[in-house]
N, C-alpha and C positions, 0 to 999 in steps of 0.2 A: 561850369555846369552844376546843377543842383546836387547837393550832397546826398549820398546813400546812407542808409541805416547800417551803422557798423555792428550793432548788436540788437537782437530782438528778444522779447519774452513771449513765449508760447504757452498758453494756459487754455483750460476748458471752461466755457460758460453754459448756461442752461440750454442755449439755442444754437451754439456754434463755438468753433475754435477762435481764440482771440490772439491776434498778433499785435504786440505792443512794442513799436520801435523805441529803443532807449536813447535819450537825448544826450548829445555830447555837451560838454561844459560851455555855458553861455548861449546855448540854443534853446528854443522852445520845443517842448516835447511833441512829436508828430502825433496825429490822431490814430487811435488803434483801428484795426482792420478785423472784421468778423468773416469767417468762412463758415456758412451755414451748414448744419447737419442735413445729411440726405442728398441734396441736389448740389452741394459745394459751391453755392454761389458766393461771390466776395463782394462785401460792401463796406463802407467806411463808417465809423461810429463817432459819436461826439467825444471831444478831448477829455471831458469829465467822467466818462464812463470807465472807470479803472477796473482791472481784472480782480476777481476774488482771490486773494492769496491767504485766506484764513485756514485752509486745510493744509496738512503735511504735504510736502512734495507737490504743491499745486502747479508748478511751472518749470521750465527749463529755459536756458539761454541758447540761443543760436546766433551764428555770425552771418547768416543771410539765408535767403530762400532759394532753393533750386527750382521748385514749381509745384504744380497740383496736377495730378492724374486721376482719372476715373475709368474703372473696367467694370461694366455692367452696373450694379448698384453700389459699388464699393469705391470710395474716393480716399486718397491719401495726400497728405501734405509733406514734401520733402524738404527738410531744412539742414543747413550745414552746422554740425556740432563740433567739428575739429578742423583746425587749419594749421598750416605752417608756412612760414615766410620763406620764400625761395629766391627772392631778388628785390632790388630796390632800383626803380627806373625813374629818373628825373625827380628824385626825392620822394617818390611814393612807393610804399610796399606793394609787393605782388605775393599772392598766397596760392597755395594748393590745397584743395579740400581733402581732408584725411579721413573724415567720418561724416556720416549723415543720420538723421533720424527720420523714420517714416511714421507719421501720425495719422491714425484713422479719422475720417470726418463722417462716421455713419451716426453715432450717437454719443450722448455725454459719458455714459459709463465706460465705453470702449475708449474714448479719447483721454478721460481721466486716468484710466489704468495705464495706458501707454505713456502718457505725460509723466506720471508719477515714476514709472519704472525707468524712464529715460533720465529723468532728474537724479534718481538715485544712482544710476550707473555713472553719470557724468561727474557727480559729486565724489564718488569713490575714485574715479580716475584723476581727478583734480588733486585729490588728497595725496595721491602717490607721486605727484610730480612736484618739482621744486617751484614754489610760487614767488615770482618776482614782486617784491614790494613797490617796485616802480610802476607796476601795472596798476594805476590808480586812476582817479578822476582828474588828473592834470591835463592841461591842454597842451598840445604841441604848438611850440612857438617856431620850430624850424624843423625840417625833416631830419631825422637822425641818420647818420651815415653808417651806423652799426646795424641798421636793419632789424631793430627789436620789435617787440609787439606792439600793436596799434595802442599807443599810450592815451590817445584821446578817447578810446572806448571806455564806457562806464561798465560796471558790472563786478569789478574787483576779482574776476577770476582769470586765470591765464588761458592761453589758447591750448585747446585740448587735442591731443593726437590719439589715434586709435592705439591702445595699449596692446603690447604682445602678451597674450595669455598663455603661450605654450608652456612656459616653465611655472606658471602660477597654479596653486591648488585648484582642481576643478570641483565646482559646486554645481548644483542643479540650477541655482540663479545665474551664476556666471555663463552658463552654456545656452541660455534662453536668448531668443531673438525677438525683434519687434513683430516678425510675422507670427510667431507662435503666440506671443503675448496678446496680439490684438485678435487674430483670427480664431483662437480657440474659444474666445468669449462672444462669438458672433451668433450664438443660438445652435440650433440643431445641426446646421450644416458646418459648423465649426469642428465637429468631430472628425470630418475629412482631413482637415488641416492638423488636427491633433495626432491622428493615427499616422499621417504622412510624416510628421517630424519625429515621432517617438517610437516607431516600429522597430523593436529590437535595438534601439539605440544608435542604428547606424547613421541616421540622419543627423543626429546630434553631433556625432563625431565629425561628420563631413562639414557641418556648419562651423564647428570650432576650428577645423583646419583651413577653412576659408576666411577665418577672421570674423565670423558672425558674432562671436561672443562680445564684441564691442558696441553692438547696437544698442540694446537695452536688455536688461534681465529682470527676472522675477526675484527680487531681493526679499530677504527675511523680514517679515513685519510689513511689507508693502501690500497694497490691495490685491495684487495679482499673485502673491506667493502661493505656493501649492498647499492645500489644506493638509493638516497632519493626519486626520482620521477620516478621510473620505476619499473617494475616487474622483478623478477628473470628470467622469461622466456625470456624477452626482452634482458636482460643482457647476457643470454646464447647465443641468436641469434647474437648479436653484436659481441660476442667473436668469434663465428665461422666465421663470415664475416671478421673480422679483421685478423684472422690467416690465411684466404684464403685457407681453406682446405675443403674437401668435408665431409659431415656428415659421420661418421663411420657406419657400418652396425649395426644391432641389436645385442646387447651384448649377449655374451654366458652366460651359467649359471654361470660359474666362475666369470665372470665380475659382474653379477647381485647380487652375493653375496659378492662382494668385500667390501661394507661398513661394513657388519658384521665382515668379516675377519680383517679389519683395526681396528675395535673397539676391536676385541679380542687380536690383536697383541699389541695394546698399553697397554691394561690392563695386559696381560700375561707377557710382557717383562718388563713393567715399574711399573704400580700402584700396582701390586701384591707383589713387593718387594721379589721376589723369586730367582733372579738371582744375583749370587756374582762373583766378579772378583778382581784379583790384577795385577798390571803391572810388578811385580818383583818376584812373588811367585807362584809356581804350586799348585793350591788349589786342583786339581784332584787326587793327589797322597798322601797317608798317609806317616807317618815318615818311616814306615817299607818298604813300596813300593818304596819310593824315594831312599832308600839305595841300592835297586836292579837295578836302572836305571844307565846307563852309565854317564860319565861326560858331563855336559850340559852347559859348560862354553860359547860355541860358537854356541849352538843350539837355534833356536827361541823357544819361549814358546809354541807355538801352536803345534810344532813337538814333544815336550816332554810330553804335556797333555795326559792323559788317554782317549782314544776315548769313553770309557764307560761313563764317566762323563762330556764330552765336548758337551755342549748342542746346541752351534751355529756352529758346525763344518760344517754341510751341508750349512748353510747360508753364510759361509765364503768362500765356493768353488770358486766363481767368483774372489776372491782376491789371491788365491793359485797360487804359481808358477810364479807370475809376478813381483817378487822382492819387494813385499809389505809386508814383514814380520812384520814391525813395526805397521801395521794397524790391524793385526790379533789378536784380543784379546779374549781368551777363557773365556766362561761363564759357570758357574756351577749352577745347580739348587738344592736347598736344604736349608742348614741353616748354618750360621756362627755366633757364639755368644761367648762372653768373659766376665769373671768376675774376680775380685781379691778377696783374702780372706787372713786372718792372723791366724796363728797357733801358739801355745806356747808349748815349750818342758816341761815346769814346770807351767803349769796353777795354779793359786792361788785355794785353797780349800775354799768352801763356809761353814764356821762354825758358822758365826754370821751375824747379820744384817749389821754390819760394813764391814765385809768381802764381803758381798754381794754388798754393795755400792761401795767398792773398786774395786771388779770385774767389776762392771757395768762401772766404769770409764775406766777401762783398755780395754774393749772390743771395737772392731772397730765400728764406727758408722753404721747405716743402709746403705746398699748399694743403691746408687743412681739408679733410673730407667732410665738407659741409655743402649744403644746397645753396646757401646764400653767401655772398661775399663778405668777408671780414678782413680789414687791412692786416697784413702781416707785418709791415714796417711802416711806422708813422713817417708822414711826409717830410718832417724835419730831420729824419735820419737818412735821407737820400742824399747822394752826391748831387753836385750841380748838374752833372751830365745826365742823371737818372731821371726818369719820369715814370709815374705809376699810371696805369690804364685799367679800364674795366671792360671786359668782354661779355656781352649779353647774348644769349642764344634763345630765339623764340621760334618754336615750330607751331604752326596753326593747321589743324586738320580741318578738312572741309566737311560741312554737313551735307553736301550734295553727294549722292551715291555713296553714303557712309556705310560702313559695315565690316564685315570679317573676311578673311583671306579669299577662300574659294567661293563663297557666296556673293561677293561683289567684285567682279573682275571687269576690265575692259571700260566700256563707255555706255551711256543710256541715250535715249532719244533726243534729250535736251542738250547733249554735248558735254555732259559732266563725266569726268573719269573717276574710277575707283581709287581709293588711297591717295587722294590728292592732298598735299601737304605744302604749305609755303613756310620756308624757313628763313628767318631774318637774323643776321649777325651784326650786332651794334658795337662799335668801338667808341668809348667816351672816357672822360676823366671821372675819378671817383666821385667828385662833387656834381658831376653834371653841370659845370660852370657854363652859362649861356655863351660867354665869350669864347669858349673853347669849341673845337670842332666835334661834331658828332656825325660818325660815318656808318651808314647802314648798307649792307649788301644782301639782296634777296635772291634765293634760287628756289625752284619747286621740283617736286617729284609727282609722279601720277602714273597710273596703269596705262598700257599701251591703248591709245584711243580707237579701238575697234571693238566690234562685238565678238567676243570669244568666252568660252568657259573652260573649266578644268575640274575633273572629278576629284573629290576629296578622298576617295578610296584607293589612292595610290601614293606612294612616296615620290614618285616622279610622273605626274599625270601628263598626258598628251594634251595640248590645247586643241579645242574644236571651234573652228570658225562658225559664226552664226549670221544669218540673214543674208540678203543680197548685197552685191557690191555697191549698188546704188544707195541702199539704206545705210551701209557702213560709211560711204563717203559723205553723205548728209550730216551724219553725226560728228564725223571727224572734222568737217568744215566748220560746224557750229562750235566745236571745242576750241579750235584755234582762232577763230573770230572772237570768241570771248577772252581768251588769253591775250590776244593782240591789243584789245582795248584796255586791258589792265596793266600789261607789262611792256607793251611795245614789241620790238623784234625779238624773235625766240630762236635759240640755239638748242636743237634737240641732241640728246646724248643717249643713244640706245646701247645698253650693255648686255643684251641677250646673246646667245650663242648664234654663230653663223651657220652651224651645221647641227644636225640633230632635231629633236622635237621643238625646241624653242624657235628655230628658224621658220617654222609655219607662221607664227604671228610677226616675227620680225620681218620676213619678206613681204608680208601684207602691209605692215606699217611703212616700209620703204616705198612701195608702189603707191600707197595713198599720199606721201609726202610729194612724190614726183607728179602726181595727178593735180594735187593742190597747187603746185608751183606753176604747173603748165597752164591751169585755168585762172590763176590769180590775175587780178587786174594789174595793168602796168601802173608803175609808180608806187605800189604797195610793197611791203617787206616780204620777201620770200622766207620760207622755212629753211634754215641751215640744219643739216642732218649729218651727225656723225655716229657711225656704227662701230663701237669698240667692244670686240668679243672678250669680255673680262676673263672668262675662264680659260680661254686659250692663251691670251696674253700673260696671264699670272699663274699658268700651270706650274705645279711644283712649289706652291705656297710663296711664289715670288711676287707678292703684292706691291712691292715697291715699283714694279712695272707700270703702275698707275701713272707714273711719270711721263710715260709714252704718250698717254691721253693729254697731259697737260702741255706736253710740248706742241701738241696740234692745237689746243684750244686756248693756249696762254694768251696770244694776241687778242683773241676775241673777247676774253674776260677783261683785258685791259681796256679794250674799246668800249665795252659796256659800262665799266667802272662801277662806281657806287654813289649812293645819294649822301650829299653833305649838307649838314644844317648848322648854322651858327646864329645866335642871338634870336632863335625862333623863326628864322627865315631859311628856306632851302636854296643853297648857293649853287648846287649842282644835283641833277637827278640822274639815277641810274638809267642807262639807255639800253634796255633789253634784259632777257633773263634766260638762265639755263634751265632747261627741263630735262631731268634725268629720269630714266627708268630701267629697271631690269624686269624680271617676271612678277616678282612681288613688290617691287620698289622698296626693298628693305635692305638686305645685307650688302649686296654689291653697291647698290645706290648710296648706303651710308658711307662706305670706304670712299667713293668718289666725290660725294659731296663735301666731306671733310677736307678732302685734298683741294678742292676749289676754294673752300673757305679759308684754309691756310695761305693759299696762293694770294688771295685778295687782301688778306690781313698784312702779309709782307708788302704789298704795294702801298696800303694805306699808311703804315708805319714809316715806309721810305719817304712819303710825301712830307712827313713830319720830321725827317732827318735821322731815322733809326734804321739800322741795317740789322735785320734779324739773323742773317747768316753769320754775323760777327759776335752774337751774343754769347755768353758763357753757358747759358742753358739751352743746349740744342735739342733736348728731349721734349721740351714744351709739354710737359705733362698736364699742366693746367688746361691747355687747349685740347689735347687728346681725350682726357677723361670727360670734358664737357661735351664734345661731340659723341663720344661713346654713350654717355647717358642719354643724349638725345635720341641716338639709334635705338637704344633699348626700349625707350618710352615708346616710340613710334611703332616698333616691332610688337610690344606687348598689346598695344591698342588694335592692331590689325590681324596679328597671327597669335596672340596669346602667350608669347614667349620673348625672351631677350633676343636681341640681334645675333645673328651669326657673325663670324669674323670680327667680333668685338674685341678679341685679344690683339688683333693687329691695329684696330682703331685707337686702342688705348696705349699700346706700347711700341707700335710700328714694327712688331716682331710676330712671327708666326711659327708655331712648333706643333708637335703631335697632340699636346694637351688641348690646344685650341680645336683640333680636329675632332677629338673624342667629345669635347663639349658641344660642338655643332652637331655631332651625331644624336646626342641626347636632346637637343633642341628640335632636331627634325621629327624625332619620334614623338616628342610632345605635341608638336604642330599637327602631326598626322592623327593623333588621338583626338585632339580638340576639334580638328575638321570634321571628323566623323561623328562625334558624340555631342559636344557642347555647343558648337556654333550655330545650329539650327534654331534653337529657341532663342539664343542670345541675339541673333540677327533680327528675329521677329520682334523682340523687346526694344532694340535699338530704333528700328523704324517706327514702332509704336511711340517711343519717347519724342522722336523727331517730328511726329505729326504726319508721316508718310503712310501710316495705316491707322485705321480705327481700331477700337478694342475688339471688333470682329475678328482680328487676326488670330486671337487665341482660340476662337471657335474653329478656325480653318485649320490651325496647327493641331488642334485636338484630333481632327480627321485625318490629316495626311502627314503629321510630324514634319511639315515643311511650311514655307511661306513664299508667296510670289515676289517678283522684283518689282518695285513700285517705280523704278526708273524706266520702264518699258510700258508704254501706254497700250494696254490691250484693246481698247476701243479703236485706236488708229490701226494696230495690227489686223483686227478683225475687218475693218473697212477695207483695208488694202487687199486682204485675203479674198473677200467677196469679189472685189474688182478683178483680181488676178484670175480667180476661178471662172468667172464670167467669160473672160477672153479665151481661156484655154478650153472649157468644156462646151460652150454654146458656139457651134460652127455654122449653123444656118442663120444667116442674117435675117431671114424672114420671121424668125421667132421673136415674139415680143417679150422682153424681160419684165417680169412681174415684181419680183422681190428676191432678197437674199438674207440668209440668217446663219449664225454660227450656234451649233448645238453639240451636245455630247452623243456619241453613238458607240455601240459595241465594235471592238476592233475587228471582228469577224462578221463578214456579211451574213444576212438572213438569220440572225440570232437575236434573242431578247436577253437571255441570261448569260453574263459573262463577267468575269473578274476584271477584265481590261476595257476601259472606255477611253475614247479619244475625242478631241474636239474637231468637228467637221463643218463644212460648208454646205448649206442646203440652198439650191437655186431653183426657182420657179419660173417657167415661161408659160405662154398660153397653150403649148402643146406637150411639155415634158416637165419631169422633176428630175433634177440632178443632185446626186450625193457625192460631193468632192472631199477626198481625204488629203489633208494639207500637211506638208512638212513646215512647221512653224519656225524651225531654226534656219532653214534655207530659202523660206518664203516661195515655195514651189508646190504645185499640185503633183502629187504622185500617183494618184489614180482616181477614177470618178465612175459612177454608174448613172446611166440614163434610163428613166422609166417613162414610157410614153403615158400620158394621162388617160388615153382611152383604155388602158389596161387596169387602171386603179379600180378596185372593188369594194374596199373599205377602209375606214379611218377610225382608230380607236384612241381616245383621249382619256387619261386618268393618272392615278398614283403610280409612280415608277421608282420603288425602292430598290437601289442597287447594292446597298450594304447596310447592316444593321450594327455596325461597329461603334459609331459615334453619334452623339445627340443630333448634329446637324444633318447627318445622312438619314435619320429616321423621322425627320419633320415632314409629315405628309402633306403639308400645305406648300412646301418649297420644292419637294421632289416629285415632280410631274413630267409626263411625256406623251409622246404620240407615236402610233404605229400605223404605217401605211401599208396596206395589203394590195398586191397587184398579181395579175396572172401574166407570166412572161411571155413575150412575143419576140419576133424577128427584129423589131426596131428598138428593142431594149438591149443596150450594150453596156459592157464593162471594159474600160481601157486603162492600162497601167503603164505609167512612164517609167520604162527601164531603158536598156541600151537601144531597144527597139520598142515600138508601141504595139501592144497586143490587144486585140478587140475581140470580146466575146459576144456573139449574137445569141439572142434567147438566154435561157437559164442555164444551159450547159457550159461549163468552164472548159470543156474538152474540145468544143468547136471554136476555133480562132483563126484569125488571119493577121498578117503583120503588114504594117506599111511603114517603111522607115520614115517617110515624109511627114507622117502624122496624120494622113487622111484616113477616112474609114475604109476598111478592107471589104469591099462589097463583092459578093459572088454573084454569078448569073441567076436570074430568078428561078429557073428550072432546077439548077444545082442546089440552090439555097432551099428550095422546096423539099427536094429528096433528102438533104442533110437534116432538116428539121422535121421530117415526118418518118414514121415508121414505114416499113415496106408495104404492109397490108393497107395501111391508111393512105399511103402514096397512091396505091392502085386504086382505092375506093374513092380518092379524092377528099377524104376526111382529114382535118388537122388533128395532130396528136395533142392529147391534153397533158399539160405540165402542171405540177402542184404549185400552188400560190407561194409567193415569196414575200418577205416582210422587210420593211426599213423601219428600224426602231431608233427613235430620237428622244433625247432628255433635254429639258430646258436648263441652261446655265443659270446659276444663282444671280438674280437681279441686284441683290444688295451684297457687296463684298467689303473687305477690309480696305481695299484701295478703291477709292471713289474718284472716277475721272470727272464727273460733273456734280459738284456739290450743290445742295439746295435745289436740285432738279428731280422731280418726281419721276420715277421710272415705273414701267409696267411690272406687275408681279410675275412670278413663273407661270401662274395659271392664265393670266392675260396674255402672255406671249404665246403659249401653246394654243389657246383658243383662236388667236389671230391667225397663226399659220394653218390650223386645220381648216378654219372657215375659208381662207383663201385657196387652199388646195381644192376643197370641195367645190367652190365656185368655178374654178377653171376645169375641173372634172366634168361637171354639168355641161359646160359649154363644149367640151370635146366628146360628149356621149349624148347627142340629141335623141329625144324620145318622141314617139308619136304625139300629135297634138291632143288627142282625147285621154292620154295617160297622165297620171299624176306622179310627179318625180319625188321620191322619198330620199330623205337625208341619208347619207352614207357614214355619217359621223356617229360613233357608238361611245356613250360614257360607260366608264368602268375601270377597275383597277388593271394595270398592266402587270405590275408585281405589287402586291400588297405588302404591308409591314409584317403581317403574320407569316406570309410566305417568304419574305426576305429573312426573317429571324430563323425559319426552319432550315433555309438553305445556307446560313452562315455556319460554316464548320468550325470544329474545336480549334483546328490548327490555325485558321484565319484569326480566330479570337485570341489564341495564344501569341500569334505573330504580332498582332497589334499591341497586346499587353506588354510584350518584351520590348518592342519599339518605344512605347510610352515610358517603360521603366528607365530605358536608356537615355531618350532624348528630352523627356519631359519630367 
């Protein structure tokens, strides 16, 4: 496949950022690429257009590009500035990103300041490290087994890791970040960012504790250093005058959240050490999966990578299709680790103290605590019966339904499960000799594939099932059809409790499996289901009881086997996969998956003539620590802490200290779930392309974000269809149309703090307002209004809150109020244990019909009930005060776009269409004499104006939102 650029030079030109790939020895220098200021468009430049390096600190070196993202008018280039080798697979190094730089693409001054600061910071970090002289311009003749740095890379600087600054002297320069360095020079609105970071110094300390000091800093003497005799505000003003630009308008919500987004991007892509890459190897595919792909000799790596595990694919979109294949470096989130171990075909027997001493001398020394493998004993030192192997563990987190613990649970409409991770265990020789066997065993984990949620505001939240059984089974079926195409037969391992709160989803899972197998076509593979109550079986810290599960599944694991490759050809392919889950798919799952991995390892080595049960080293610390590191990595990416029960995974022992540690991890997860995860989830979905940048405007208003895995357009269509079947009983009524809108949670009100999404149905004789339970897909109440009773329609601005900018936009916040005079044919029906029906406007007059039919009283009785005594005697109807149905348009454009590049009606257009259609049907229901002129009943005017909304917004409401913003944003 075409080679990727190992190192890049980033510098600022007059009209854009220049990315210059550095050529390896013996190769032609690739052409530079320009990212234009402003719109951040990417284009190739002629080879002879070299960057201007005449100024001090004009550029910095990067090891690859993460991608390019834009929020509102602000664009940033994310590049890898630190990496560490963690493994070597088939002779090619595998790296983890340890640091990134975020460079603005707004204008030259900002770009130069950020680049200069980044270069200074990286040069200082490099000076503090030992520089290996072998890291030079020499070309690699053969892959080094030691797993050193990428020696074919030019640049003469070593790989940079994010330095630990906790013990270093603190200076104002070292505590700066790319967010502050760039944003504070963006004109007048940069003062928001400046005050955000520097208010009483607390944000500075927080950034330093989070490792932000390693991004870039304002170094003494650099263009961004703080002025000695002037305030920061004065510097900002001078910068605006010098640039000769008008101060930009008030920043949008997305821009105001930019400091937090930049901080998250740096931690997520760099400091978290969660993203892995290789310049020569496709990490996104297992050995078995690679064997099914076509020849990839001339195909760029990013086109070969599996989109399911290609995490920066969306961020790389600007570089696609412009001939910049050498810059598109796929990143995989998950884990890559490697260890060496030695086994003996004829291990010595321990018969005496001398034998024990001899055995001690022959055993391999303790494994060094390193991320990548380094040989402990040279091959020439091994006995004839001994052999050295390498075990490599690769975990690939799926980009589908990706996110954080309580915000991404269960399954989505497309059949993708939350926290879905494919883990591959590879056994090979240290040299990856093609003539030797390479064995690969794959297992997966994933959330229980049904719709459910859990509240983050509890240490032990109760699962809440969502949607109808039909919707659940549709998604469930899609999930296992997708898995079947990829992995073949599936063995399900369910570790949740059989009693207690977890049994709610466990029982639903089991019923879905039974239904799937019952409906499955003849000849296809059924789902094998094993429910192992981990907590019950291992009560009292007896985790060794996991062996009971292995006793049950051992034969099935042997039957599935593993994939075997020799000389580049797959001799045997794994037949089936284990899918393990607990509630989070973290702690219990880690313990069991490591046991499955050890079981298959023993089988693989037994085929080569090695008996693991007879080896001198029975602790297998090299295996346990590798799997424990894997569990910690997956847990940090999903729950923001290391895995629980990690002490048992590492040592196969459990004591009170592990329990105390687990308690601390539980509290940390509880805090993160309540405070940090909401914004982080929105940012993850934005970087993956599930959301547009509008997600930050929505987050500003609600401090939450929607689930992109659930199609709201499909749900709304189904809600309209369901409401139509429930509410419209008379088949003679012609259905005109249905819409979903917002309405006050209390009937006959306009001003309220709580709004809910409702379904509005229109027929030729009536208007139906259906209140819908979106979690259960059911109508829980509806109101019927006879069109003959409608007396007025008002259309106009409907501001329900003046807290956030999105909620005060008068062009988007519009609504409609339908006024009617209630009569006996206007009813309200509520779906409870029985159906209560209210005739007229009084909620006290009701009848109950357990069968769901209308509770109709005789005409005479109904007349007396609905008329006063005097009016009944006089034969005059009683006058009731008019009632109102208030409706507000849903936003037509949201962060989650179901139909891209399709023009939608604006909020005003939606409301006008609904009002016009209602008026037309009202006129048909209220005929007038032939000589009379029919006047429009639609009135234009504010329902709630912005001024009125601001007056009604109380101080407590404002304080509440400010506190939430302080905590969540």
